[in-house]
C-alpha positions in Angstrom: -84.4 69.2 -87.9 -82.0 69.3 -90.4 -80.6 66.4 -89.0 -84.2 64.2 -89.2 -84.8 65.4 -93.0 -81.2 64.7 -94.2 -81.4 61.0 -92.9 -84.9 60.4 -92.5 -86.5 61.6 -95.8 -86.7 59.0 -98.0 -87.9 56.6 -94.8 -90.6 58.4 -93.7 -91.6 59.9 -97.0 -91.0 63.8 -96.0 -91.0 67.1 -97.5 -90.7 70.2 -96.2 -94.0 72.4 -96.8 -92.7 76.1 -95.6 -88.7 75.8 -97.1 -88.1 80.2 -96.4 -88.3 78.9 -92.8 -84.9 77.5 -91.5 -84.3 74.2 -90.1 -81.7 74.7 -87.3 -84.0 74.6 -84.5 -83.3 71.7 -82.1 -84.9 69.7 -79.8 -83.7 67.4 -76.7 -87.2 65.9 -76.5 -87.7 62.2 -78.3 -91.2 61.6 -77.3 -93.8 63.1 -80.5 -97.4 64.0 -79.6 -100.9 64.8 -81.3 -102.2 68.0 -79.6 -104.9 67.1 -79.0 -106.6 68.5 -76.5 -104.2 71.6 -76.8 -106.0 72.2 -80.3 -109.6 72.1 -78.4 -108.0 75.6 -76.2 -106.6 73.3 -73.0 -103.0 74.5 -73.3 -102.2 74.3 -69.3 -100.5 70.9 -69.9 -98.5 71.1 -73.2 -94.7 70.7 -73.2 -92.5 73.2 -74.7 -89.7 72.0 -76.9 -91.8 69.1 -78.1 -92.4 68.1 -82.0 -96.1 67.5 -82.9 -97.8 65.3 -85.0 -100.8 66.5 -86.6 -102.9 63.4 -88.1 -106.0 63.0 -89.9 -108.3 63.2 -86.7 -106.3 66.9 -85.7 -106.4 68.5 -89.8 -110.3 67.2 -89.5 -110.9 68.4 -86.4 -109.5 72.1 -87.6 -111.6 71.7 -90.7 -114.6 71.8 -88.9 -113.4 75.5 -87.3 -113.9 78.7 -89.2 -110.6 80.0 -90.5 -109.9 82.4 -88.0 -110.5 80.1 -85.0 -108.5 77.7 -86.4 -105.6 80.0 -87.4 -106.0 81.0 -83.3 -105.7 77.7 -82.3 -102.4 76.8 -84.5 -101.0 79.7 -83.4 -101.4 79.0 -80.2 -99.8 75.7 -79.7 -97.3 77.0 -82.5 -96.1 79.5 -79.9 -94.7 76.8 -77.3 -91.1 76.5 -78.8 -92.3 74.1 -81.4 -89.0 72.6 -83.0 -91.0 71.1 -86.3 -94.6 70.7 -86.9 -95.3 66.9 -88.7 -98.4 66.4 -91.2 -98.9 62.5 -92.0 -101.2 60.6 -95.0 -99.8 63.6 -97.1 -103.0 65.5 -96.3 -103.6 69.1 -97.8 -102.1 71.8 -95.4 -104.0 74.9 -95.4 -102.5 78.1 -96.4 -103.2 79.9 -93.1 -101.5 77.0 -91.3 -98.2 77.2 -93.0 -98.5 81.4 -92.4 -98.5 80.7 -88.5 -96.0 78.3 -88.8 -94.1 81.0 -90.9 -94.6 83.6 -88.5 -93.3 81.2 -85.6 -90.1 80.2 -87.3 -91.7 76.6 -87.3 -90.4 74.1 -90.1 -93.8 72.0 -91.2 -92.7 68.4 -92.7 -95.4 66.3 -94.4 -95.5 62.8 -94.7 -97.3 60.2 -96.8 -97.4 57.5 -94.2 -100.2 56.9 -91.7 -99.9 58.4 -88.7 -99.4 54.8 -86.5 -96.9 54.3 -89.3 -94.9 57.1 -88.8 -94.5 56.8 -85.3 -93.1 53.6 -85.5 -90.8 54.5 -87.6 -89.5 57.4 -86.3 -89.6 56.8 -82.5 -86.7 54.5 -82.5 -84.4 57.1 -84.6 -85.0 60.0 -82.2 -84.6 57.4 -79.1 -81.0 57.0 -80.4 -80.6 60.1 -81.8 -81.1 62.1 -79.0 -79.8 59.5 -75.8 -77.2 60.7 -73.7 -73.6 60.1 -74.9 -69.7 60.5 -73.8 -66.8 59.4 -75.3 -64.2 57.3 -73.1 -60.8 56.6 -73.6 -60.4 52.8 -73.4 -61.1 49.6 -75.5 -64.5 48.0 -76.1 -64.3 43.7 -76.6 -67.0 40.9 -77.0 -65.8 38.9 -74.9 -68.1 35.4 -74.5 -70.9 37.9 -75.9 -69.7 40.1 -72.9 -68.7 43.8 -73.8 -65.9 44.3 -71.5 -64.3 48.1 -71.4 -61.0 48.2 -70.8 -59.7 51.1 -69.3 -56.3 52.9 -67.5 -53.7 55.0 -68.4 -52.3 55.7 -71.8 -49.7 53.1 -72.5 -50.6 50.2 -70.1 -51.4 48.1 -72.8 -55.4 48.0 -73.4 -55.2 47.7 -76.9 -52.8 44.4 -76.6 -54.9 42.8 -74.3 -57.6 43.1 -76.5 -55.8 42.4 -80.1 -54.9 39.0 -78.1 -58.1 38.3 -77.2 -58.7 38.9 -81.2 -56.6 36.5 -81.9 -58.2 34.0 -79.4 -61.6 34.1 -81.3 -63.4 37.5 -79.3 -63.8 40.6 -81.5 -63.7 44.2 -81.5 -65.9 46.6 -80.8 -63.5 49.8 -80.7 -60.1 51.2 -79.5 -58.3 54.0 -78.0 -61.7 56.4 -78.3 -65.1 54.7 -77.4 -68.6 56.3 -78.1 -70.9 55.2 -75.3 -74.6 55.9 -75.5 -77.3 55.4 -72.9 -80.6 53.7 -74.2 -83.1 53.3 -71.9 -82.4 53.6 -67.9 -80.0 51.2 -67.8 -78.4 49.6 -71.5 -75.5 51.4 -72.4 -74.3 51.1 -76.2 -70.6 51.2 -76.9 -69.0 52.3 -80.4 -66.0 52.9 -82.1 -65.6 56.1 -84.4 -66.7 55.6 -88.0 -63.1 56.5 -89.4 -61.3 54.3 -87.4 -63.3 51.5 -88.7 -61.6 48.6 -86.8 -58.0 49.8 -86.8 -55.6 50.0 -83.8 -53.1 51.5 -83.0 -50.0 48.8 -81.0 -47.1 50.2 -79.6 -44.2 49.6 -81.7 -45.7 47.9 -84.6 -48.0 51.0 -85.7 -51.6 51.1 -86.8 -52.8 47.6 -88.2 -56.2 46.6 -89.8 -58.2 44.3 -87.7 -61.1 42.9 -90.3 -57.9 42.9 -93.0 -55.9 40.1 -90.6 -58.2 38.6 -88.7 -61.4 38.8 -90.9 -64.7 40.6 -90.8 -65.6 38.0 -87.7 -63.1 39.7 -85.6 -64.9 42.5 -85.3 -68.5 43.9 -84.8 -70.1 47.5 -84.8 -71.1 47.9 -81.6 -72.0 45.9 -78.2 -73.9 46.8 -75.1 -71.1 47.8 -71.8 -71.7 45.1 -69.6 -68.5 44.9 -66.9 -65.3 47.3 -66.9 -61.8 46.1 -66.3 -59.2 48.4 -65.2 -56.0 47.8 -66.0 -53.4 49.5 -64.0 -49.1 49.0 -62.9 -48.9 46.9 -59.8 -48.5 49.1 -56.9 -47.3 47.1 -53.7 -48.5 49.7 -51.5 -52.6 49.3 -52.8 -55.1 47.2 -51.4 -56.4 44.7 -54.2 -59.1 42.2 -53.6 -58.8 39.1 -52.6 -62.2 37.7 -52.5 -64.4 39.4 -54.7 -66.6 40.1 -52.1 -66.9 43.3 -52.3 -67.9 44.6 -55.5 -66.6 47.9 -57.3 -68.7 49.9 -59.4 -68.3 52.5 -62.2 -70.8 54.8 -63.3 -71.1 55.7 -66.7 -74.2 58.2 -67.6 -75.6 57.1 -64.4 -75.6 53.6 -65.0 -74.0 51.3 -62.1 -71.3 48.9 -64.2 -69.6 46.3 -62.1 -65.4 47.0 -62.3 -62.4 44.6 -61.8 -59.4 46.0 -61.4 -56.6 44.1 -62.6 -52.7 44.7 -61.6 -50.6 44.1 -64.0 -46.7 42.7 -62.8 -44.5 40.6 -65.3 -45.9 37.1 -66.0 -49.4 37.9 -65.9 -51.6 36.7 -68.2 -53.8 39.4 -68.4 -56.1 37.5 -71.6 -57.2 34.5 -69.7 -57.9 37.1 -66.7 -60.0 38.8 -68.8 -61.8 35.4 -70.6 -62.5 34.6 -66.8 -63.9 38.4 -65.8 -66.2 37.9 -68.9 -67.3 34.2 -67.8 -67.9 35.5 -63.8 -70.4 37.8 -65.5 -72.4 35.1 -67.4 -72.5 33.3 -64.4 -74.0 36.4 -62.7 -76.6 36.5 -65.1 -77.7 32.7 -64.1 -78.0 34.0 -60.6 -74.6 32.4 -59.5 -72.1 34.2 -57.2 -69.0 32.7 -56.8 -67.6 34.4 -54.2 -70.9 34.5 -52.3 -71.2 30.7 -53.0 -67.7 30.0 -51.4 -68.3 31.9 -48.6 -71.4 30.7 -47.3 -70.1 27.2 -47.4 -67.1 28.3 -45.6 -69.0 29.7 -42.9 -71.2 26.3 -42.9 -68.3 24.3 -42.4 -67.1 26.8 -39.5 -70.1 26.6 -37.8 -70.7 22.9 -38.3 -66.7 22.5 -36.7 -67.8 24.7 -34.0 -70.5 22.5 -32.6 
């Protein structure tokens, strides 16, 4: 709750009404809801750990009850492990409400925004702040508008590949450490560490400032991750795909992404191959699968020849 107050107090016009209550309560539920029937005594469907929003309807309803009955209703509701209670439209909050909240150690925050506007402003923030997240060792680049995540062993050449892509007009998102969050069911957003600020470590050279060298258009703050490129040293005993009919996948936070493994050997132009991977992904978005289309034409030709 402290983070909400620190980061969104001005936007939501928030004020803490019971400063004696700590703000250390946490929530993992991005949904906020109005008490509704729970205030009328129907609490069998009340989800624990959810933040509550008391709009004009709820506060007006409480005003129709005796103070003792209203106190009991609010006490029953706030006993469900409530991280925080919000009161919108700058409404007056009765003393009994704050007494009950203090008893259950629930912070009460009042917003001057209307209930509709409050929901509209806080929901996107909570969905991002509470989204599943992880960190990955790799480099993320925007190649022709496609988010390409490069992974591989340390020293294999991920940073050098992305640097070459930047020199060719593409954009760096993050190097070495990629913060990934899942938004919705299948959207992965990658970004770099804020302290790194688009600096890269190039072995033999050291730390370089990418926007300082190539301009601000050479970087972007975040990008959707759409395809994974695994760089690895050539292994003559390993089996690498030749046709592309079988597509490998990488699971990140429960989202399956197409994965392309590129073996490294002298003379191979990894930058051009990375651009081809991105363009091939763009083709897939239009419904074109190059390997499958070639396979169909080959089969049709063989069938005609056999006949």
